[in-house]
TORVONU-475972 format. One record per residue (C-alpha): chain; residue in one letter; y, z, x. Coordinates in nm, 3 decimals. Example, Ala and Ser with C-alpha at 12.3 -4.5 7.8 and 13.67 -1.06 7.14 Angstrom:
2
   chain   resn         Y         Z         X
       A      A    -0.450     0.780     1.230
       A      S    -0.106     0.714     1.367
This chain:
232
   chain   resn         Y         Z         X
       A      M     0.000     0.000     0.000
       A      Y     0.351    -0.078     0.118
       A      R     0.634     0.128    -0.030
       A      H     0.453     0.174    -0.360
       A      K     0.349    -0.193    -0.375
       A      T    -0.025    -0.258    -0.390
       A      L    -0.122    -0.538    -0.155
       A      L    -0.418    -0.776    -0.146
       A      G    -0.504    -0.930     0.188
       A      F    -0.675    -1.265     0.137
       A      I    -0.845    -1.461     0.416
       A      P    -0.993    -1.809     0.347
       A      A    -1.281    -1.908     0.577
       A      R    -1.510    -2.195     0.483
       A      K    -1.802    -2.281     0.710
       A      G    -1.725    -2.652     0.741
       A      S    -1.475    -2.785     0.996
       A      K    -1.445    -3.138     1.128
       A      G    -1.211    -3.074     1.420
       A      V    -1.403    -2.778     1.564
       A      P    -1.750    -2.714     1.414
       A      G    -1.794    -2.351     1.315
       A      K    -1.428    -2.290     1.398
       A      N    -1.375    -1.970     1.201
       A      I    -1.641    -1.780     1.395
       A      K    -1.620    -1.968     1.723
       A      P    -1.564    -1.721     2.010
       A      L    -1.205    -1.688     2.129
       A      A    -1.177    -1.478     2.445
       A      G    -1.517    -1.329     2.360
       A      K    -1.449    -1.250     1.994
       A      P    -1.512    -1.457     1.676
       A      L    -1.187    -1.622     1.572
       A      I    -1.173    -1.466     1.225
       A      V    -1.210    -1.114     1.365
       A      Y    -0.860    -1.131     1.515
       A      T    -0.708    -1.168     1.168
       A      I    -0.925    -0.896     1.016
       A      E    -0.847    -0.648     1.293
       A      T    -0.475    -0.721     1.281
       A      A    -0.469    -0.677     0.903
       A      R    -0.654    -0.346     0.929
       A      V    -0.426    -0.217     1.204
       A      S    -0.123    -0.284     0.983
       A      G    -0.258    -0.026     0.739
       A      L    -0.092    -0.198     0.443
       A      F    -0.376    -0.356     0.250
       A      D    -0.534    -0.192    -0.051
       A      Y    -0.809    -0.453    -0.042
       A      L    -0.891    -0.701     0.234
       A      M    -1.117    -0.982     0.121
       A      V    -1.256    -1.306     0.261
       A      S    -1.350    -1.612     0.059
       A      T    -1.629    -1.803     0.232
       A      D    -1.933    -2.018     0.165
       A      G    -2.099    -1.929     0.497
       A      E    -2.362    -1.657     0.541
       A      D    -2.289    -1.622     0.914
       A      I    -1.918    -1.585     0.841
       A      A    -1.986    -1.324     0.572
       A      R    -2.199    -1.117     0.809
       A      I    -1.934    -1.117     1.083
       A      V    -1.659    -1.040     0.832
       A      R    -1.841    -0.736     0.693
       A      E    -1.912    -0.607     1.043
       A      A    -1.539    -0.639     1.118
       A      G    -1.444    -0.433     0.812
       A      A    -1.342    -0.681     0.541
       A      E    -1.505    -0.751     0.205
       A      V    -1.689    -1.064     0.090
       A      P    -1.736    -0.997    -0.282
       A      F    -1.862    -1.343    -0.378
       A      V    -1.979    -1.675    -0.237
       A      R    -1.709    -1.940    -0.259
       A      P    -1.808    -2.222    -0.500
       A      A    -1.912    -2.547    -0.333
       A      E    -1.632    -2.745    -0.499
       A      L    -1.379    -2.518    -0.324
       A      A    -1.545    -2.550     0.017
       A      T    -1.482    -2.920     0.079
       A      D    -1.242    -3.088     0.320
       A      T    -1.016    -3.178     0.029
       A      A    -1.010    -2.838    -0.143
       A      K    -0.661    -2.688    -0.151
       A      G    -0.595    -2.343    -0.013
       A      I    -0.392    -2.247    -0.317
       A      D    -0.689    -2.329    -0.543
       A      V    -0.913    -2.110    -0.328
       A      L    -0.663    -1.826    -0.366
       A      H    -0.635    -1.877    -0.742
       A      H    -1.013    -1.862    -0.773
       A      A    -1.014    -1.522    -0.600
       A      M    -0.726    -1.394    -0.813
       A      V    -0.902    -1.495    -1.135
       A      W    -1.222    -1.329    -1.010
       A      L    -1.036    -1.006    -0.933
       A      E    -0.855    -1.002    -1.266
       A      A    -1.188    -1.042    -1.444
       A      K    -1.299    -0.725    -1.263
       A      G    -0.985    -0.544    -1.379
       A      Q    -0.815    -0.566    -1.041
       A      K    -0.459    -0.688    -1.001
       A      F    -0.216    -0.621    -0.718
       A      D     0.162    -0.627    -0.689
       A      W     0.159    -0.861    -0.391
       A      V    -0.087    -1.092    -0.219
       A      M    -0.077    -1.196     0.146
       A      Y    -0.264    -1.513     0.250
       A      L    -0.378    -1.488     0.612
       A      Q    -0.540    -1.792     0.771
       A      P    -0.798    -1.706     1.039
       A      T    -0.665    -1.996     1.246
       A      S    -0.359    -1.786     1.339
       A      P    -0.520    -1.527     1.568
       A      L    -0.205    -1.428     1.759
       A      R    -0.001    -1.290     1.468
       A      S     0.050    -0.918     1.513
       A      S     0.037    -0.624     1.276
       A      R     0.412    -0.598     1.334
       A      D     0.450    -0.946     1.184
       A      I     0.261    -0.838     0.873
       A      V     0.480    -0.530     0.832
       A      A     0.801    -0.723     0.902
       A      A     0.714    -0.987     0.642
       A      C     0.671    -0.711     0.384
       A      E     1.001    -0.555     0.490
       A      L     1.174    -0.889     0.440
       A      M     1.014    -0.921     0.097
       A      L     1.179    -0.600    -0.015
       A      E     1.509    -0.650     0.167
       A      R     1.568    -0.988     0.001
       A      D     1.406    -0.896    -0.331
       A      A     1.201    -1.208    -0.264
       A      E     0.933    -1.371    -0.474
       A      A     0.767    -1.507    -0.162
       A      V     0.790    -1.499     0.219
       A      V     0.653    -1.771     0.448
       A      A     0.621    -1.745     0.826
       A      V     0.790    -2.008     1.042
       A      C     0.868    -2.063     1.409
       A      E     1.104    -2.282     1.604
       A      V     0.972    -2.635     1.655
       A      E     0.832    -2.723     1.996
       A      H     0.997    -3.066     2.001
       A      H     1.321    -3.139     1.825
       A      P     1.266    -3.377     1.528
       A      W     1.577    -3.577     1.616
       A      W     1.384    -3.709     1.915
       A      S     1.100    -3.839     1.695
       A      N     1.066    -4.151     1.483
       A      T     0.826    -4.419     1.372
       A      L     0.788    -4.738     1.576
       A      P     0.792    -5.100     1.457
       A      D     0.503    -5.332     1.539
       A      D     0.690    -5.476     1.840
       A      L     0.757    -5.121     1.976
       A      C     1.131    -5.185     1.998
       A      M     1.328    -4.860     2.035
       A      A     1.671    -5.000     1.948
       A      D     1.701    -4.771     1.645
       A      F     1.461    -4.502     1.757
       A      L     1.720    -4.225     1.794
       A      R     1.967    -4.129     1.524
       A      P     2.329    -4.152     1.649
       A      E     2.392    -3.776     1.648
       A      A     2.092    -3.724     1.880
       A      I     2.245    -3.937     2.154
       A      G     2.457    -3.742     2.396
       A      P     2.418    -3.372     2.312
       A      Q     2.211    -3.149     2.540
       A      R     1.897    -3.000     2.388
       A      Q     2.059    -2.657     2.349
       A      E     2.345    -2.817     2.153
       A      L     2.119    -2.953     1.880
       A      P     2.074    -2.758     1.554
       A      T     1.769    -2.531     1.548
       A      Y     1.475    -2.659     1.343
       A      Y     1.178    -2.455     1.224
       A      R     0.827    -2.537     1.111
       A      I     0.580    -2.352     0.892
       A      N     0.333    -2.190     1.131
       A      G     0.059    -2.098     0.881
       A      A     0.035    -1.735     0.995
       A      I     0.164    -1.550     0.688
       A      Y     0.216    -1.637     0.324
       A      L     0.324    -1.346     0.104
       A      A     0.408    -1.349    -0.265
       A      R     0.435    -1.140    -0.575
       A      W     0.110    -1.165    -0.768
       A      D     0.271    -1.301    -1.085
       A      F     0.478    -1.552    -0.886
       A      I     0.185    -1.726    -0.716
       A      R    -0.084    -1.675    -0.983
       A      Y     0.006    -1.986    -1.184
       A      R     0.190    -2.189    -0.920
       A      D     0.076    -2.456    -0.677
       A      S     0.343    -2.375    -0.420
       A      W     0.480    -2.079    -0.227
       A      Y     0.828    -2.228    -0.234
       A      G     1.100    -2.145    -0.484
       A      P     1.465    -2.039    -0.494
       A      R     1.366    -1.686    -0.384
       A      T     1.126    -1.779    -0.106
       A      Y     1.246    -1.664     0.237
       A      A     1.143    -1.744     0.594
       A      Y     1.001    -1.486     0.829
       A      I     1.068    -1.615     1.181
       A      M     0.795    -1.562     1.440
       A      P     0.803    -1.647     1.811
       A      R     0.610    -1.955     1.919
       A      E     0.374    -1.752     2.137
       A      R     0.237    -1.581     1.825
       A      S     0.239    -1.899     1.617
       A      V    -0.057    -2.089     1.765
       A      D    -0.254    -2.254     1.484
       A      I    -0.613    -2.331     1.586
       A      D    -0.694    -2.687     1.484
       A      N    -0.865    -2.845     1.786
       A      P    -1.033    -2.747     2.116
       A      L    -0.703    -2.759     2.306
       A      D    -0.560    -2.495     2.070
       A      F    -0.845    -2.264     2.170
       A      V    -0.755    -2.311     2.536
       A      L    -0.388    -2.231     2.469
       A      A    -0.470    -1.926     2.256
       A      E    -0.706    -1.788     2.518
       A      A    -0.446    -1.836     2.790
       A      L    -0.192    -1.642     2.584
       A      I    -0.443    -1.365     2.507
       A      Y    -0.531    -1.321     2.874
       A      Q    -0.163    -1.304     2.966
       A      K    -0.113    -0.991     2.757
């Protein structure tokens, strides 16, 4: 519980992964990837219930050993490459409501963000209250400024590659851009229960540093995350 608000911690973890087979339980610095998220959530001390939605028996076993709950097996139709995360969350919320359980807030924690800290979880909740927000989404500063990116024509001509305002200024003179880092999505239960998006007029950004914003999607991401872990 956080300041009299009951809080569900929700972790999605299907067994299938094209980019990295078995990604969610693949060892990262000697520990299954998903365990980082479970341990961080537990250390925060904020969650009234910490649950994982998975279709994998091996994942469920590791999750329970790490201290989170796996109350059901995720339906096959929600464990495909095309299944949306928000639909997976809604399925869990409906299941909980049918059991008479409803929380004030829900935090969606992807296991592919192993470097988020318990301080980030607490700070996102603090921001939720400070702004009287309906939702909070974690972001970080972009690695490469978008003004230096564009599509290319078939002939590869770069005559119009850069927008005029990107020509001349030094990097530090350009406006700061942010990207969604996937580490934390937090919302009021009733706000997200019937919506397909975390974004609304009262959704606010929680800014995280890039070194805690690594999103595991391919083998190179594992290398980067391990390097950052061993630097601590």
